C-alpha positions in Angstrom: 5.2 -48.9 -15.8 2.2 -46.6 -15.4 0.0 -47.0 -12.4 -3.0 -46.0 -14.6 -4.2 -46.7 -18.1 -6.5 -44.2 -19.6 -8.7 -45.0 -22.7 -10.7 -42.1 -24.2 -13.6 -42.4 -26.6 -14.4 -45.9 -25.5 -17.7 -45.9 -27.3 -18.9 -43.9 -30.4 -20.2 -40.6 -29.1 -23.9 -41.4 -30.0 -23.7 -44.8 -28.3 -22.2 -43.2 -25.2 -24.9 -40.6 -25.1 -27.6 -43.2 -25.6 -26.0 -45.4 -22.8 -25.9 -42.5 -20.4 -29.6 -41.6 -21.0 -30.8 -45.3 -20.7 -28.8 -45.9 -17.5 -29.9 -42.7 -15.8 -33.5 -43.6 -16.5 -33.2 -47.2 -15.3 -35.1 -47.8 -12.0 -32.0 -49.4 -10.3 -30.7 -46.2 -8.7 -30.8 -45.8 -4.9 -29.0 -43.5 -2.6 -28.5 -45.9 0.4 -24.8 -45.0 0.3 -23.6 -48.7 0.8 -21.0 -49.9 -1.6 -20.2 -53.0 0.4 -20.0 -54.0 4.0 -16.2 -53.8 4.4 -15.6 -50.7 2.5 -16.7 -47.0 2.2 -20.1 -45.6 1.5 -21.1 -44.2 -1.9 -24.3 -43.5 -3.8 -25.4 -46.0 -6.4 -26.2 -49.7 -6.7 -24.2 -52.9 -7.1 -25.7 -54.6 -10.1 -23.5 -57.7 -10.0 -21.1 -59.0 -7.4 -19.7 -62.5 -7.4 -18.4 -62.2 -3.7 -21.7 -60.9 -2.4 -23.9 -63.2 -4.6 -25.7 -60.2 -6.1 -27.1 -60.6 -9.6 -29.8 -58.1 -10.4 -30.4 -59.4 -14.0 -31.6 -56.0 -14.9 -31.3 -54.2 -18.3 -28.9 -51.8 -16.5 -26.6 -54.8 -15.7 -26.8 -56.0 -19.3 -25.9 -52.6 -20.6 -23.0 -52.2 -18.2 -21.7 -55.7 -19.1 -22.0 -54.9 -22.8 -20.1 -51.6 -22.2 -17.3 -53.5 -20.4 -16.9 -56.0 -23.3 -16.8 -53.2 -25.8 -14.1 -51.5 -23.7 -12.2 -54.7 -23.4 -11.9 -54.8 -27.2 -9.8 -51.6 -26.9 -7.3 -53.2 -24.6 -5.0 -56.2 -24.8 -5.0 -57.2 -21.2 -8.4 -57.1 -19.5 -10.0 -60.3 -18.4 -13.4 -61.7 -19.5 -14.2 -62.4 -15.8 -16.2 -59.6 -14.2 -16.3 -59.8 -10.4 -18.4 -56.7 -9.7 -20.4 -54.0 -11.5 -21.3 -50.9 -9.5 -23.3 -48.1 -11.0 -22.4 -45.0 -9.0 -22.9 -41.3 -8.7 -21.3 -38.5 -6.8 -23.5 -35.6 -5.6 -22.1 -32.1 -5.8 -19.3 -31.6 -3.2 -19.5 -35.3 -2.1 -15.9 -36.6 -2.1 -14.8 -40.2 -1.4 -12.3 -41.2 1.2 -9.2 -43.1 -0.1 -10.1 -46.8 -0.4 -9.3 -49.9 -2.5 -11.7 -52.0 -4.6 -10.0 -55.4 -4.2 -6.8 -57.3 -4.2 -3.6 -57.4 -6.3 -5.2 -60.2 -8.4 -8.1 -57.9 -9.4 -8.3 -54.8 -11.7 -10.5 -51.8 -11.4 -12.0 -50.3 -14.5 -13.8 -47.0 -14.0 -15.9 -45.7 -16.8 -17.1 -42.1 -16.8 -20.7 -42.1 -17.7 -21.9 -38.5 -18.0 -22.5 -37.4 -21.6 -21.5 -33.8 -20.9 -18.8 -32.5 -18.5 -16.7 -29.4 -18.3 -13.1 -29.7 -17.0 -13.7 -26.6 -14.7 -16.4 -28.6 -12.9 -13.8 -30.8 -11.2 -14.8 -34.4 -10.5 -11.3 -35.9 -10.8 -10.3 -39.3 -9.6 -7.1 -39.6 -7.6 -5.3 -43.0 -8.1 -2.4 -43.2 -5.6 -0.6 -40.0 -6.6 -2.1 -39.6 -10.1 -4.9 -37.1 -10.7 -7.2 -38.2 -13.6 -9.6 -35.7 -15.1 -13.2 -36.7 -15.3 -14.0 -36.8 -19.0 -17.1 -38.3 -20.6 -16.6 -41.7 -22.3 -13.3 -42.3 -20.6 -12.1 -45.5 -18.9 -9.5 -45.5 -16.1 -7.8 -48.8 -15.4 -5.6 -49.7 -12.4 -5.0 -52.3 -9.8 -8.0 -52.9 -7.5 -5.5 -52.9 -4.6 -4.4 -49.3 -5.4 -5.7 -46.6 -3.0 -7.9 -44.1 -4.8 -10.8 -41.7 -4.3 -13.3 -39.9 -6.5 -13.8 -36.2 -6.2 -17.3 -34.7 -6.7 -18.0 -32.0 -9.2 -18.6 -28.4 -8.1 -21.8 -28.0 -10.2 -25.4 -28.8 -9.4 -25.7 -32.2 -11.1 -24.3 -35.7 -10.4 -21.1 -37.1 -11.8 -22.0 -40.7 -12.8 -19.8 -43.7 -13.5 -19.6 -47.5 -13.8 -17.1 -49.2 -11.5 -16.0 -52.7 -12.6 -13.8 -55.0 -10.7 -12.4 -57.8 -12.9 -10.1 -60.7 -12.4 -6.5 -60.0 -13.3 -3.3 -58.6 -11.9 -3.0 -55.1 -13.5 0.8 -54.8 -12.8 1.6 -58.1 -14.4 -0.9 -57.9 -17.2 0.1 -54.4 -18.3 3.8 -55.5 -18.4 2.9 -58.3 -20.9 1.8 -55.8 -23.5 4.7 -53.4 -22.9 7.3 -56.0 -23.7 
């Protein structure tokens, strides 16, 4: 069983470019560096979180939720139940520390938001011992209890993403579709 599921071309190219432009222009961005009280610090904003009773009810939250449900159509195992939506960005040379997003009964879905990115710019995500290339319009899915970190790009612009935590045990759910 793979620790990571990768889905490329989640959205049609024009839709992905449109989504990126709209979300970047949304007035929800802040750089306070707080992801949540018990975890690490990263740039961005939590748009929705069941555990922290956050519900921004912004157009950005609606766009991110819509993107998740379109992504969900390309999988056979993701839940309808979103626990958290975090819109995030990595500044150049700003690397994460290894961390987890939740429990074994939750799944992380990381959607790479930039509309243009060159492989030589870096920005990979390390999930346990798997190195995943940052590639526009790509989703990376893994257990929320798996240790991971994002690496910043080595260019002068931000690497943006949507981080979802959803209900569901990745290890069990992925086995169901592999049988």
